[in-house]
Residue frames as a rotation matrix with the C-alpha (Angstrom) as fourth column:
MET 1
0.510 0.755 0.412 0.46
-0.297 0.604 -0.740 -7.46
-0.807 0.254 0.532 41.53
GLN 2
-0.634 -0.768 -0.089 2.22
-0.387 0.216 0.896 -9.62
-0.669 0.603 -0.434 38.92
LEU 3
0.321 0.870 -0.374 0.31
-0.756 -0.002 -0.655 -10.25
-0.571 0.493 0.657 35.69
THR 4
0.646 -0.140 -0.751 2.58
-0.524 0.634 -0.569 -12.68
0.555 0.761 0.336 33.99
PRO 5
0.950 -0.294 -0.103 4.49
0.290 0.715 0.636 -15.64
-0.113 -0.634 0.765 35.40
LYS 6
0.433 -0.868 -0.242 8.11
-0.424 -0.433 0.795 -14.99
-0.795 -0.242 -0.556 36.28
GLY 7
-0.500 -0.789 0.358 10.21
0.066 0.378 0.924 -15.37
-0.864 0.485 -0.137 33.17
GLU 8
0.167 0.636 0.753 7.35
0.867 0.270 -0.420 -15.17
-0.470 0.723 -0.506 30.69
ALA 9
0.882 0.111 -0.459 7.93
-0.040 -0.951 -0.308 -11.45
-0.470 0.290 -0.833 30.10
ASP 10
-0.071 -0.975 -0.209 11.66
-0.544 -0.137 0.827 -12.18
-0.836 0.172 -0.521 29.34
ALA 11
-0.420 -0.046 0.906 10.62
0.528 0.800 0.285 -14.96
-0.738 0.598 -0.312 26.88
VAL 12
0.606 0.736 0.303 8.34
0.706 -0.323 -0.630 -12.54
-0.366 0.596 -0.715 25.01
SER 13
0.766 -0.359 -0.534 10.89
-0.374 -0.924 0.085 -9.74
-0.523 0.134 -0.841 24.90
ASN 14
-0.303 -0.951 0.066 13.50
-0.479 0.212 0.852 -12.17
-0.824 0.227 -0.520 23.46
ALA 15
0.224 0.459 0.860 11.17
0.475 0.718 -0.508 -13.72
-0.851 0.523 -0.057 20.90
ASN 16
-0.853 -0.473 -0.222 11.90
0.006 -0.434 0.901 -13.23
-0.522 0.767 0.373 17.23
PHE 17
0.274 0.959 0.074 8.91
0.277 -0.005 -0.961 -11.92
-0.921 0.284 -0.267 15.30
ALA 18
-0.414 -0.287 0.864 8.78
0.895 0.046 0.444 -11.71
-0.167 0.957 0.238 11.57
PRO 19
-0.866 0.130 -0.483 8.16
-0.107 -0.991 -0.075 -8.17
-0.488 -0.013 0.873 10.26
HIS 20
0.074 0.975 0.211 4.62
0.372 0.169 -0.913 -7.55
-0.925 0.146 -0.350 9.10
ASP 21
-0.923 -0.306 -0.233 4.16
-0.105 -0.381 0.918 -7.21
-0.370 0.872 0.320 5.37
SER 22
-0.072 0.992 -0.104 0.69
-0.462 -0.126 -0.878 -6.40
-0.884 -0.015 0.467 4.10
ALA 23
-0.257 -0.079 -0.963 1.67
-0.960 0.137 0.245 -7.81
0.112 0.987 -0.111 0.67
HIS 24
-0.978 -0.199 -0.068 1.28
-0.194 0.978 -0.074 -11.29
0.081 -0.059 -0.995 2.10
TYR 25
-0.524 0.849 0.071 -2.44
0.265 0.241 -0.934 -10.72
-0.810 -0.470 -0.351 2.64
LEU 26
-0.022 0.478 -0.878 -3.17
-0.722 -0.616 -0.317 -9.37
-0.692 0.627 0.358 -0.77
GLU 27
-0.711 -0.357 0.606 -4.07
-0.040 0.881 0.472 -12.58
-0.702 0.311 -0.641 -2.45
THR 28
-0.090 0.768 0.634 -7.18
0.942 0.272 -0.197 -11.67
-0.324 0.579 -0.748 -4.41
GLU 29
-0.577 -0.001 0.817 -8.28
0.521 -0.770 0.367 -8.75
0.629 0.638 0.445 -6.57
GLU 30
0.534 0.828 0.171 -10.92
0.326 -0.388 0.862 -7.98
0.780 -0.404 -0.477 -4.01
ALA 31
0.563 -0.382 -0.733 -8.35
0.783 -0.037 0.621 -7.79
-0.264 -0.924 0.278 -1.25
ILE 32
-0.579 -0.780 0.239 -6.11
0.811 -0.520 0.268 -5.49
-0.085 0.349 0.933 -3.36
ALA 33
-0.232 0.553 0.800 -9.07
0.385 -0.703 0.598 -3.26
0.893 0.447 -0.050 -4.24
ALA 34
0.762 0.556 -0.331 -10.13
0.488 -0.158 0.858 -3.04
0.425 -0.816 -0.392 -0.54
PHE 35
0.101 -0.847 -0.521 -6.52
0.925 -0.114 0.364 -2.24
-0.368 -0.518 0.772 0.41
LEU 36
-0.721 -0.449 0.528 -6.21
0.657 -0.685 0.314 0.52
0.221 0.573 0.789 -2.12
GLU 37
0.217 0.867 0.448 -9.67
0.404 -0.498 0.767 1.92
0.889 0.015 -0.458 -1.25
GLY 38
0.757 0.077 -0.648 -8.58
0.653 -0.106 0.750 2.19
-0.012 -0.991 -0.131 2.38
VAL 39
-0.313 -0.939 -0.140 -5.36
0.889 -0.341 0.305 3.85
-0.335 -0.029 0.942 1.34
MET 40
-0.604 0.091 0.792 -7.20
0.492 -0.739 0.460 6.47
0.627 0.667 0.402 -0.61
GLU 41
0.593 0.805 0.002 -9.58
0.391 -0.290 0.874 7.12
0.704 -0.517 -0.486 2.26
ASP 42
0.660 -0.374 -0.651 -6.74
0.697 -0.016 0.717 7.40
-0.278 -0.927 0.250 4.76
GLY 43
0.041 -0.761 -0.648 -4.12
0.187 -0.631 0.753 9.26
-0.982 -0.152 0.116 2.81
GLY 44
0.412 0.208 0.887 -5.25
0.867 0.208 -0.452 9.82
-0.279 0.956 -0.095 -0.79
ASP 45
0.982 -0.063 0.176 -3.85
0.013 -0.915 -0.404 13.36
0.186 0.399 -0.898 -0.71
ASP 46
0.383 -0.909 0.166 -0.39
-0.599 -0.108 0.794 12.18
-0.703 -0.404 -0.585 0.25
PRO 47
0.650 -0.112 -0.751 1.36
-0.693 0.319 -0.647 10.95
0.312 0.941 0.130 -2.95
ALA 48
-0.478 -0.878 -0.035 4.13
-0.766 0.436 -0.473 9.24
0.430 -0.199 -0.881 -0.98
TYR 49
-0.407 0.423 0.809 1.54
-0.584 0.561 -0.587 7.24
-0.702 -0.712 0.019 0.99
VAL 50
0.732 0.671 -0.120 -0.19
-0.494 0.401 -0.772 6.15
-0.469 0.624 0.625 -2.22
ALA 51
0.326 -0.691 -0.646 3.15
-0.791 0.175 -0.586 5.25
0.517 0.702 -0.490 -3.81
ARG 52
-0.695 -0.552 0.462 4.12
-0.718 0.573 -0.395 3.07
-0.047 -0.606 -0.794 -0.89
ALA 53
0.054 0.804 0.592 0.72
-0.505 0.533 -0.679 1.39
-0.862 -0.262 0.435 -1.04
LEU 54
0.782 0.150 -0.605 1.23
-0.621 0.268 -0.736 0.70
0.052 0.952 0.303 -4.78
GLY 55
-0.241 -0.956 -0.169 4.62
-0.845 0.292 -0.449 -0.78
0.478 0.035 -0.878 -3.76
VAL 56
-0.469 0.201 0.860 2.88
-0.613 0.627 -0.481 -3.13
-0.636 -0.753 -0.171 -1.35
VAL 57
0.645 0.757 0.106 0.54
-0.384 0.441 -0.811 -4.27
-0.661 0.482 0.575 -4.17
ALA 58
0.475 -0.540 -0.694 3.53
-0.796 0.071 -0.601 -4.64
0.374 0.838 -0.396 -6.51
ARG 59
-0.628 -0.707 0.324 5.25
-0.777 0.546 -0.314 -6.93
0.045 -0.449 -0.892 -3.99
ALA 60
-0.099 0.662 0.743 2.11
-0.466 0.629 -0.622 -8.94
-0.879 -0.408 0.247 -3.80
ARG 61
0.945 0.320 0.067 2.37
-0.064 0.382 -0.922 -9.54
-0.321 0.867 0.381 -7.54
MET 62
0.317 -0.853 0.415 5.29
0.898 0.411 0.157 -10.39
-0.304 0.323 0.896 -9.71
LEU 63
0.299 -0.228 -0.926 7.31
0.086 -0.960 0.265 -7.13
-0.950 -0.159 -0.268 -9.89
THR 64
-0.789 -0.613 -0.031 8.90
0.013 -0.068 0.998 -7.87
-0.614 0.787 0.062 -13.27
GLN 65
-0.485 0.682 0.547 5.53
0.873 0.343 0.346 -8.69
0.048 0.645 -0.762 -14.82
LEU 66
0.488 0.626 -0.609 4.05
0.682 -0.708 -0.182 -5.51
-0.545 -0.327 -0.772 -13.33
ALA 67
-0.165 -0.626 -0.762 6.88
-0.086 -0.760 0.644 -3.46
-0.983 0.172 0.072 -14.79
ASN 68
-0.904 -0.152 0.399 6.32
0.348 0.279 0.895 -5.02
-0.247 0.948 -0.200 -18.23
ASN 69
-0.061 0.986 0.158 2.58
0.998 0.063 -0.012 -4.32
-0.022 0.157 -0.987 -17.97
ALA 70
0.580 0.242 -0.778 3.32
0.399 -0.917 0.013 -0.65
-0.710 -0.317 -0.628 -17.13
GLY 71
0.835 -0.296 0.464 5.77
0.392 -0.273 -0.879 -0.29
0.387 0.915 -0.112 -20.04
MET 72
0.630 -0.644 0.433 8.66
-0.762 -0.621 0.185 0.28
0.150 -0.447 -0.882 -17.60
SER 73
-0.156 -0.718 -0.678 11.84
-0.166 0.696 -0.699 -1.50
0.974 0.003 -0.228 -16.64
ARG 74
0.414 0.230 -0.881 11.90
0.727 0.498 0.472 -3.23
0.547 -0.836 0.039 -13.28
ARG 75
-0.553 -0.717 -0.424 14.44
0.833 -0.454 -0.317 -0.60
0.034 -0.529 0.848 -12.12
GLU 76
-0.779 0.332 0.532 12.17
-0.115 -0.910 0.398 2.30
0.616 0.249 0.747 -13.26
LEU 77
0.289 0.942 -0.173 9.18
0.053 0.165 0.985 0.76
0.956 -0.294 -0.003 -11.45
ILE 78
0.189 -0.286 -0.939 11.17
0.949 0.298 0.100 0.29
0.251 -0.911 0.328 -8.24
GLY 79
-0.808 -0.577 0.117 12.43
0.563 -0.816 -0.135 3.87
0.173 -0.043 0.984 -8.60
ALA 80
-0.488 0.708 0.510 8.96
-0.191 -0.657 0.729 5.22
0.852 0.258 0.456 -9.07
LEU 81
0.506 0.715 -0.482 7.61
0.274 0.396 0.876 3.36
0.818 -0.576 0.004 -6.03
THR 82
0.363 -0.455 -0.813 10.45
0.929 0.117 0.350 4.39
-0.064 -0.883 0.465 -3.74
ALA 83
-0.275 -0.498 0.823 11.23
0.622 -0.745 -0.242 7.92
0.733 0.445 0.515 -5.03
ASP 84
0.370 0.308 -0.876 11.54
0.837 -0.520 0.170 10.82
-0.404 -0.796 -0.450 -2.69
PRO 85
-0.415 0.909 0.030 9.80
-0.740 -0.318 -0.593 12.97
-0.530 -0.268 0.805 -3.79
PRO 86
-0.156 0.438 0.885 7.26
0.119 0.898 -0.424 10.42
-0.981 0.039 -0.193 -4.86
ALA 87
-0.740 -0.032 0.671 6.39
0.654 0.196 0.731 9.60
-0.155 0.980 -0.124 -8.51
ASP 88
-0.852 0.465 -0.243 4.19
-0.501 -0.857 0.118 12.09
-0.153 0.222 0.963 -10.30
ALA 89
-0.064 0.944 0.323 0.49
-0.524 0.244 -0.816 11.42
-0.849 -0.222 0.479 -10.77
ALA 90
0.422 0.205 -0.883 0.97
-0.901 0.206 -0.382 10.23
0.104 0.957 0.271 -14.35
THR 91
-0.538 -0.696 -0.476 3.45
-0.583 0.715 -0.386 7.60
0.609 0.070 -0.790 -13.31
ALA 92
-0.810 0.280 0.515 1.26
-0.376 0.425 -0.823 6.47
-0.450 -0.861 -0.239 -10.39
ALA 93
0.237 0.940 -0.248 -1.70
-0.747 0.013 -0.665 6.21
-0.621 0.342 0.705 -12.81
LYS 94
0.108 -0.348 -0.931 0.40
-0.868 0.424 -0.259 4.13
0.485 0.836 -0.256 -15.19
ILE 95
-0.875 -0.481 -0.045 1.34
-0.372 0.730 -0.574 1.73
0.309 -0.486 -0.818 -12.47
ALA 96
-0.433 0.814 0.388 -2.29
-0.514 0.131 -0.848 1.58
-0.741 -0.566 0.361 -11.26
ARG 97
0.423 0.610 -0.671 -3.42
-0.891 0.143 -0.432 0.70
-0.167 0.780 0.603 -14.78
ALA 98
-0.307 -0.619 -0.723 -0.79
-0.674 0.678 -0.294 -2.01
0.672 0.397 -0.625 -15.02
LEU 99
-0.967 0.017 0.255 -2.28
-0.203 0.558 -0.805 -3.46
-0.156 -0.830 -0.536 -11.79
GLY 100
-0.595 0.804 0.001 -5.68
0.599 0.443 0.667 -3.47
0.536 0.397 -0.745 -13.39
MET 101
-0.033 0.492 -0.870 -6.80
0.879 -0.401 -0.260 -0.53
-0.476 -0.773 -0.419 -11.18
SER 102
-0.187 -0.032 0.982 -7.79
0.570 -0.817 0.082 3.10
0.800 0.575 0.171 -11.82
PHE 103
-0.891 -0.026 -0.453 -8.00
0.376 -0.603 -0.704 6.20
-0.255 -0.797 0.547 -9.72
ILE 104
-0.055 0.922 0.383 -11.58
0.772 -0.204 0.603 7.54
0.634 0.329 -0.700 -9.34
ILE 105
-0.989 -0.144 -0.035 -12.11
0.136 -0.790 -0.598 11.04
0.059 -0.596 0.801 -8.05
THR 106
-0.107 0.993 -0.044 -15.45
0.795 0.112 0.596 11.52
0.597 0.029 -0.802 -6.41
PRO 107
-0.141 0.077 0.987 -16.85
-0.315 -0.949 0.029 14.62
0.938 -0.307 0.159 -4.69
GLU 108
-0.939 -0.137 -0.316 -16.75
0.268 0.287 -0.920 14.62
0.217 -0.948 -0.232 -0.90
VAL 109
0.113 0.993 -0.011 -20.09
0.621 -0.062 0.782 14.64
0.776 -0.095 -0.624 0.75
LYS 110
-0.832 -0.325 0.450 -20.32
-0.059 -0.754 -0.654 17.82
0.552 -0.571 0.608 2.74
GLN 111
-0.450 0.650 -0.612 -22.42
0.891 0.284 -0.353 17.87
-0.056 -0.704 -0.708 5.83
THR 112
-0.474 0.382 0.793 -25.14
0.051 -0.888 0.458 20.49
0.879 0.258 0.401 5.68
HIS 113
-0.897 0.144 -0.418 -26.51
0.416 -0.043 -0.908 21.96
-0.148 -0.989 -0.021 8.84
ALA 114
-0.065 0.947 0.314 -30.19
0.812 -0.133 0.568 22.59
0.579 0.292 -0.761 9.05
ARG 115
-0.918 -0.215 0.335 -31.09
0.038 -0.885 -0.463 26.06
0.396 -0.412 0.821 10.22
């Protein structure tokens, strides 16, 4: 059984697709906040994951202006966002503040089992 017309599969496999960049969808403060909230839910304990997410937000905004707001040079900002190992928590917090964001630590809700 053939699911696609002959030649269509070849056309799809040879198509040029632009790479996905989440930064293109972060056009409002609400979108940025929702994106970062999702990042913290999905990988908040992984500093590299958080740093990459901040890099996406930085690309969504003017990188140079963000660096100025954070009191860093553009090169320092790029280095902090791409460092391996990732930037320390103080640097990540400084960048978040420059983005107009803050980290909030809340207790996890633990499930209690009735006896």
